[in-house]
C-alpha positions as CSV (number, residue, x, y, z in Angstrom):
1,X,-10.0,16.0,-6.2
2,X,-9.8,13.0,-4.5
3,X,-6.7,10.7,-4.2
4,X,-5.9,6.7,-4.0
5,X,-2.7,5.4,-3.6
6,X,-1.4,1.6,-4.3
7,X,2.1,0.2,-3.2
8,X,3.3,-1.9,-6.0
9,X,5.9,-4.2,-7.4
10,X,9.0,-5.8,-5.7
11,X,10.6,-2.1,-5.4
12,X,7.3,-0.6,-3.3
13,X,6.5,1.6,-6.1
14,X,3.8,4.4,-4.9
15,X,0.9,4.7,-7.4
16,X,-1.7,7.3,-7.4
17,X,-4.8,7.4,-8.7
18,X,-6.6,10.9,-8.9
19,X,-10.5,11.6,-9.3
20,X,-13.0,14.4,-9.5
21,X,-15.7,13.4,-7.3
22,X,-18.3,15.0,-9.3
23,X,-17.2,13.5,-12.9
24,X,-15.4,10.9,-12.2
25,X,-12.8,11.0,-14.4
26,X,-9.8,9.5,-12.9
27,X,-6.1,10.1,-13.8
28,X,-3.8,6.8,-12.9
29,X,0.1,8.2,-12.2
30,X,2.4,5.5,-12.5
31,X,0.9,2.2,-12.9
32,X,3.8,-0.1,-11.3
33,X,1.2,-3.1,-11.0
34,X,3.7,-6.0,-11.4
35,X,1.7,-8.9,-10.2
36,X,-1.8,-9.8,-11.8
37,X,-3.1,-9.3,-8.5
38,X,-1.8,-5.8,-8.3
39,X,-3.1,-5.0,-11.3
40,X,-6.6,-6.2,-10.6
41,X,-6.6,-4.6,-7.1
42,X,-6.4,-1.3,-8.9
43,X,-8.8,-2.0,-11.5
44,X,-11.2,-3.6,-8.9
45,X,-11.1,-0.1,-7.1
46,X,-11.8,1.6,-10.2
47,X,-14.8,-0.4,-10.5
48,X,-16.1,-0.3,-7.5
49,X,-15.9,3.8,-7.1
50,X,-17.8,4.1,-10.7
51,X,-14.8,5.7,-12.0
52,X,-13.7,6.5,-15.7
53,X,-9.7,6.6,-16.5
54,X,-9.0,9.3,-18.9
55,X,-5.3,9.9,-18.6
56,X,-2.2,7.9,-17.8
57,X,0.5,9.9,-16.2
58,X,4.2,9.2,-15.7
59,X,6.4,10.9,-13.4
60,X,9.1,8.9,-14.8
61,X,9.9,6.0,-16.8
62,X,12.1,3.9,-14.6
63,X,11.2,0.3,-14.9
64,X,9.3,0.0,-11.3
65,X,7.4,3.2,-12.5
66,X,6.0,1.8,-16.2
67,X,6.1,-2.1,-15.4
68,X,2.2,-2.2,-15.1
69,X,1.8,0.6,-18.3
70,X,1.2,-1.7,-21.1
71,X,-1.9,-3.8,-18.9
72,X,-3.2,0.0,-17.9
73,X,-2.9,1.6,-21.3
74,X,-4.5,-1.8,-22.9
75,X,-7.8,-2.4,-20.3
76,X,-8.7,1.5,-20.6
77,X,-7.6,1.9,-24.4
78,X,-5.7,5.2,-23.0
79,X,-2.3,6.6,-24.2
80,X,0.6,6.9,-21.2
81,X,1.5,10.8,-21.2
82,X,5.1,11.4,-20.5
83,X,7.4,13.9,-20.7
84,X,8.9,13.8,-24.4
85,X,12.7,13.4,-23.2
86,X,11.3,10.4,-21.1
87,X,10.9,8.3,-24.4
88,X,14.7,7.1,-24.4
89,X,14.8,5.3,-21.0
90,X,10.6,4.1,-21.7
91,X,11.8,2.6,-25.6
92,X,14.1,0.3,-23.5
93,X,11.8,-1.3,-20.8
94,X,12.0,-4.6,-21.8
95,X,16.3,-4.6,-21.7
96,X,15.7,-2.7,-17.9
97,X,13.5,-5.0,-16.8
98,X,15.7,-8.2,-17.9
99,X,18.5,-6.6,-15.6
100,X,16.0,-5.9,-12.5
101,X,13.8,-8.8,-12.6
102,X,10.7,-7.2,-13.9
103,X,9.0,-9.2,-16.9
104,X,7.7,-6.6,-19.2
105,X,7.5,-6.2,-22.8
106,X,8.9,-4.0,-25.5
107,X,7.4,-0.6,-25.1
108,X,8.6,0.7,-28.6
109,X,5.2,1.0,-30.0
110,X,2.8,1.9,-26.6
111,X,0.8,4.8,-27.6
112,X,2.1,8.4,-26.5
113,X,1.4,11.8,-25.6
114,X,3.8,14.3,-24.5
115,X,3.5,17.1,-21.3
116,X,5.5,19.8,-21.1
117,X,6.6,22.2,-18.1
118,X,4.0,24.4,-17.2
119,X,1.5,22.7,-19.0
120,X,-2.1,22.3,-17.1
121,X,-3.8,19.1,-17.2
122,X,-7.4,20.4,-15.8
123,X,-6.5,21.1,-11.9
124,X,-2.3,19.2,-12.4
125,X,0.2,21.6,-12.9
126,X,3.3,20.1,-14.2
127,X,6.6,20.8,-13.4
128,X,10.0,19.5,-15.2
129,X,12.3,18.3,-12.4
130,X,14.8,16.4,-13.9
131,X,18.2,14.8,-12.5
132,X,16.8,11.7,-11.5
133,X,16.6,10.7,-14.9
134,X,15.5,12.8,-17.8
135,X,11.9,13.0,-18.6
136,X,11.4,13.7,-14.7
137,X,7.8,15.2,-13.7
138,X,6.2,16.8,-10.3
139,X,2.6,17.2,-10.3
140,X,1.3,20.0,-8.2
141,X,-1.9,20.1,-7.2
142,X,-2.6,23.5,-5.7
143,X,-6.1,23.0,-4.2
144,X,-5.4,20.0,-2.2
145,X,-1.8,21.8,-1.7
146,X,-0.4,18.5,-2.5
147,X,2.5,18.0,-4.9
148,X,3.5,14.4,-6.8
149,X,7.5,14.3,-6.5
150,X,8.0,10.5,-8.4
151,X,11.7,10.2,-7.5
152,X,12.7,13.6,-6.7
153,X,12.1,14.2,-3.6
154,X,11.1,11.8,-0.6
155,X,11.0,11.9,2.9
156,X,14.2,12.4,4.4
157,X,16.2,12.0,1.0
158,X,16.2,12.7,-2.8
159,X,16.7,10.6,-6.1
160,X,19.4,8.8,-6.9
161,X,21.6,10.2,-9.3
162,X,23.9,7.1,-10.3
163,X,21.8,5.7,-12.9
164,X,21.8,6.5,-16.6
165,X,21.0,10.1,-17.4
166,X,21.1,10.8,-13.6
167,X,22.7,14.3,-12.9
168,X,23.1,15.5,-9.4
169,X,23.5,19.0,-9.9
170,X,20.8,18.9,-11.7
171,X,18.3,17.2,-9.5
172,X,19.4,19.9,-6.8
173,X,18.5,22.8,-9.3
174,X,15.2,21.0,-10.0
175,X,14.6,20.8,-6.5
176,X,15.3,24.5,-5.5
177,X,13.5,26.0,-8.6
178,X,10.5,23.7,-9.1
179,X,9.8,22.1,-5.7
180,X,11.3,23.5,-2.7
181,X,9.5,27.1,-3.9
182,X,5.8,25.4,-3.0
183,X,4.9,26.5,0.1
184,X,5.9,24.8,3.6
185,X,2.7,22.9,3.7
186,X,2.3,21.1,0.5
187,X,1.9,17.4,1.1
188,X,4.8,15.5,-0.7
189,X,3.5,12.6,-2.5
190,X,6.6,10.5,-3.1
191,X,7.5,7.6,-5.7
192,X,8.7,5.6,-2.3
193,X,7.9,5.9,1.0
194,X,5.9,7.8,3.3
195,X,4.2,11.4,2.5
196,X,6.0,14.7,4.0
197,X,5.9,18.3,3.7
198,X,8.0,20.8,1.6
199,X,8.5,22.4,5.2
200,X,9.9,19.3,7.0
201,X,11.9,18.4,4.0
202,X,13.6,22.1,4.6
203,X,14.4,21.3,7.6
204,X,15.2,17.8,8.3
205,X,16.5,16.9,5.0
206,X,19.7,16.4,5.0
207,X,20.4,17.0,1.1
208,X,18.8,20.3,1.2
209,X,20.6,21.9,4.3
């Protein structure tokens, strides 16, 4: 599997494209394109590399991770796949957008599919990691030894828990049971910032000591 990272919007969200080199089928994770130029940059990359988007995945439904969702769903005629616990926050995207200076429409009627802990989407293994917000997922790529952590775990930090639905104790439990149990060599692909590894975070991340 090949992976391409984009950094989108004024919150600097990492959006990932995952694709199979043979089939060219592509998964979009966290479409956070805020500006038309950002949306077009991802579309151009998909076209230039002959990719066919077949799935749009959310690590979680916070506004900075979904502000390009409507455009992506419409462009590729796809539903969004997320954990069902994230639907309440997704349905309030327009409200949160107005509070955080994102221009988005109401997403209550956007087509959806749900994913649960333990599901497998081809090579992608889904793990439920609530605590940062309801509906938070991590996506494990065992063949590549990589994990997309969303806003649950960052290089040197963890997700904030002071937003609606946040729960520090629950997040720490999610990290201990679902992410830190991965091999130390797993590369972390976070929702913001630089990559790291599980081993580095166990050693240097002050929240995990």
